[in-house]
PyMOL Python script that loads the backbone (N, CA, C, O; Angstrom):
from pymol import cmd

cmd.read_pdbstr("""\
ATOM      1  N   UNK A   1      30.076 -29.344  50.180  1.00  0.00           N
ATOM      2  CA  UNK A   1      30.547 -28.709  49.091  1.00  0.00           C
ATOM      3  C   UNK A   1      31.220 -27.816  48.296  1.00  0.00           C
ATOM      4  O   UNK A   1      31.147 -27.541  47.098  1.00  0.00           O
ATOM      5  N   UNK A   2      32.196 -27.239  49.625  1.00  0.00           N
ATOM      6  CA  UNK A   2      33.124 -26.552  49.268  1.00  0.00           C
ATOM      7  C   UNK A   2      34.343 -27.330  49.123  1.00  0.00           C
ATOM      8  O   UNK A   2      35.151 -26.910  48.294  1.00  0.00           O
ATOM      9  N   UNK A   3      34.645 -28.434  49.800  1.00  0.00           N
ATOM     10  CA  UNK A   3      35.974 -28.954  49.391  1.00  0.00           C
ATOM     11  C   UNK A   3      35.603 -29.348  47.855  1.00  0.00           C
ATOM     12  O   UNK A   3      36.337 -28.728  47.085  1.00  0.00           O
ATOM     13  N   UNK A   4      35.047 -29.860  47.451  1.00  0.00           N
ATOM     14  CA  UNK A   4      34.293 -30.560  46.311  1.00  0.00           C
ATOM     15  C   UNK A   4      34.826 -29.397  45.102  1.00  0.00           C
ATOM     16  O   UNK A   4      35.581 -29.585  44.148  1.00  0.00           O
ATOM     17  N   UNK A   5      34.242 -28.351  45.470  1.00  0.00           N
ATOM     18  CA  UNK A   5      34.469 -27.296  44.331  1.00  0.00           C
ATOM     19  C   UNK A   5      35.879 -26.734  44.354  1.00  0.00           C
ATOM     20  O   UNK A   5      36.419 -26.179  43.397  1.00  0.00           O
ATOM     21  N   UNK A   6      36.458 -26.951  45.637  1.00  0.00           N
ATOM     22  CA  UNK A   6      38.185 -26.355  45.981  1.00  0.00           C
ATOM     23  C   UNK A   6      38.856 -27.687  45.068  1.00  0.00           C
ATOM     24  O   UNK A   6      39.720 -27.445  44.225  1.00  0.00           O
ATOM     25  N   UNK A   7      38.445 -28.911  45.282  1.00  0.00           N
ATOM     26  CA  UNK A   7      38.900 -30.154  44.408  1.00  0.00           C
ATOM     27  C   UNK A   7      38.960 -29.813  42.797  1.00  0.00           C
ATOM     28  O   UNK A   7      39.999 -29.794  42.136  1.00  0.00           O
ATOM     29  N   UNK A   8      37.629 -29.545  42.298  1.00  0.00           N
ATOM     30  CA  UNK A   8      37.970 -29.173  41.258  1.00  0.00           C
ATOM     31  C   UNK A   8      38.082 -28.255  40.382  1.00  0.00           C
ATOM     32  O   UNK A   8      37.631 -28.173  39.239  1.00  0.00           O
ATOM     33  N   UNK A   9      38.922 -27.348  41.193  1.00  0.00           N
ATOM     34  CA  UNK A   9      39.068 -25.871  41.131  1.00  0.00           C
ATOM     35  C   UNK A   9      41.001 -26.428  40.887  1.00  0.00           C
ATOM     36  O   UNK A   9      41.343 -26.161  39.735  1.00  0.00           O
ATOM     37  N   UNK A  10      41.643 -26.792  41.349  1.00  0.00           N
ATOM     38  CA  UNK A  10      42.858 -27.631  41.822  1.00  0.00           C
ATOM     39  C   UNK A  10      42.821 -27.986  40.754  1.00  0.00           C
ATOM     40  O   UNK A  10      43.603 -27.440  39.976  1.00  0.00           O
ATOM     41  N   UNK A  11      41.818 -29.156  40.178  1.00  0.00           N
ATOM     42  CA  UNK A  11      41.963 -29.912  39.638  1.00  0.00           C
ATOM     43  C   UNK A  11      42.084 -29.391  37.793  1.00  0.00           C
ATOM     44  O   UNK A  11      42.830 -29.859  36.934  1.00  0.00           O
ATOM     45  N   UNK A  12      41.519 -28.786  37.724  1.00  0.00           N
ATOM     46  CA  UNK A  12      41.103 -27.688  36.758  1.00  0.00           C
ATOM     47  C   UNK A  12      42.847 -27.033  36.245  1.00  0.00           C
ATOM     48  O   UNK A  12      43.535 -27.141  35.230  1.00  0.00           O
ATOM     49  N   UNK A  13      42.999 -26.367  37.547  1.00  0.00           N
ATOM     50  CA  UNK A  13      44.456 -25.408  37.588  1.00  0.00           C
ATOM     51  C   UNK A  13      45.711 -26.377  36.875  1.00  0.00           C
ATOM     52  O   UNK A  13      46.450 -26.112  35.926  1.00  0.00           O
ATOM     53  N   UNK A  14      45.638 -27.447  37.630  1.00  0.00           N
ATOM     54  CA  UNK A  14      46.416 -28.570  37.190  1.00  0.00           C
ATOM     55  C   UNK A  14      46.062 -28.740  35.623  1.00  0.00           C
ATOM     56  O   UNK A  14      46.897 -28.451  34.766  1.00  0.00           O
ATOM     57  N   UNK A  15      45.088 -29.109  35.376  1.00  0.00           N
ATOM     58  CA  UNK A  15      45.128 -29.640  33.416  1.00  0.00           C
ATOM     59  C   UNK A  15      45.740 -28.257  32.642  1.00  0.00           C
ATOM     60  O   UNK A  15      46.371 -28.253  31.585  1.00  0.00           O
ATOM     61  N   UNK A  16      45.365 -27.063  33.488  1.00  0.00           N
ATOM     62  CA  UNK A  16      45.618 -25.444  32.458  1.00  0.00           C
ATOM     63  C   UNK A  16      46.907 -26.043  32.482  1.00  0.00           C
ATOM     64  O   UNK A  16      47.214 -26.450  31.361  1.00  0.00           O
ATOM     65  N   UNK A  17      48.041 -26.310  33.617  1.00  0.00           N
ATOM     66  CA  UNK A  17      49.441 -26.438  34.154  1.00  0.00           C
ATOM     67  C   UNK A  17      49.950 -26.787  32.957  1.00  0.00           C
ATOM     68  O   UNK A  17      50.707 -26.132  32.240  1.00  0.00           O
ATOM     69  N   UNK A  18      49.348 -28.190  32.729  1.00  0.00           N
ATOM     70  CA  UNK A  18      49.997 -29.487  32.139  1.00  0.00           C
ATOM     71  C   UNK A  18      50.147 -28.812  30.832  1.00  0.00           C
ATOM     72  O   UNK A  18      51.205 -28.497  30.287  1.00  0.00           O
ATOM     73  N   UNK A  19      48.799 -28.615  30.356  1.00  0.00           N
ATOM     74  CA  UNK A  19      48.638 -27.875  28.599  1.00  0.00           C
ATOM     75  C   UNK A  19      49.469 -26.833  28.430  1.00  0.00           C
ATOM     76  O   UNK A  19      49.709 -26.902  27.225  1.00  0.00           O
ATOM     77  N   UNK A  20      50.193 -25.715  28.940  1.00  0.00           N
ATOM     78  CA  UNK A  20      51.583 -24.853  29.222  1.00  0.00           C
ATOM     79  C   UNK A  20      52.427 -25.694  29.117  1.00  0.00           C
ATOM     80  O   UNK A  20      53.355 -25.922  28.342  1.00  0.00           O
ATOM     81  N   UNK A  21      52.166 -25.970  29.656  1.00  0.00           N
ATOM     82  CA  UNK A  21      53.970 -26.892  29.776  1.00  0.00           C
ATOM     83  C   UNK A  21      53.976 -28.053  28.537  1.00  0.00           C
ATOM     84  O   UNK A  21      55.005 -28.695  28.330  1.00  0.00           O
ATOM     85  N   UNK A  22      52.879 -28.253  27.811  1.00  0.00           N
ATOM     86  CA  UNK A  22      52.830 -29.284  26.683  1.00  0.00           C
ATOM     87  C   UNK A  22      53.206 -28.205  25.729  1.00  0.00           C
ATOM     88  O   UNK A  22      54.055 -28.091  24.845  1.00  0.00           O
ATOM     89  N   UNK A  23      52.596 -27.717  26.052  1.00  0.00           N
ATOM     90  CA  UNK A  23      52.590 -26.040  25.169  1.00  0.00           C
ATOM     91  C   UNK A  23      54.344 -25.895  24.655  1.00  0.00           C
ATOM     92  O   UNK A  23      54.891 -26.440  23.696  1.00  0.00           O
ATOM     93  N   UNK A  24      54.800 -25.162  25.459  1.00  0.00           N
ATOM     94  CA  UNK A  24      55.986 -24.748  25.524  1.00  0.00           C
ATOM     95  C   UNK A  24      57.124 -25.972  24.751  1.00  0.00           C
ATOM     96  O   UNK A  24      57.952 -25.873  23.845  1.00  0.00           O
ATOM     97  N   UNK A  25      56.580 -27.335  25.795  1.00  0.00           N
ATOM     98  CA  UNK A  25      57.670 -28.283  24.967  1.00  0.00           C
ATOM     99  C   UNK A  25      57.699 -28.741  23.825  1.00  0.00           C
ATOM    100  O   UNK A  25      58.727 -29.059  23.227  1.00  0.00           O
ATOM    101  N   UNK A  26      56.402 -28.834  23.344  1.00  0.00           N
ATOM    102  CA  UNK A  26      56.477 -28.611  22.125  1.00  0.00           C
ATOM    103  C   UNK A  26      56.053 -27.669  21.020  1.00  0.00           C
ATOM    104  O   UNK A  26      56.406 -27.880  19.860  1.00  0.00           O
TER     105      UNK A  26
END
""", "prot")
cmd.dss("prot")
cmd.show_as("cartoon", "prot")
cmd.util.cbc("prot")
cmd.orient("prot")
């Protein structure tokens, strides 16, 4: 379960980074 939690944390951070980049771009 540790890897699953780490995977979801990574995906969440990636989505957050994409949202920030889109916000800066537009």
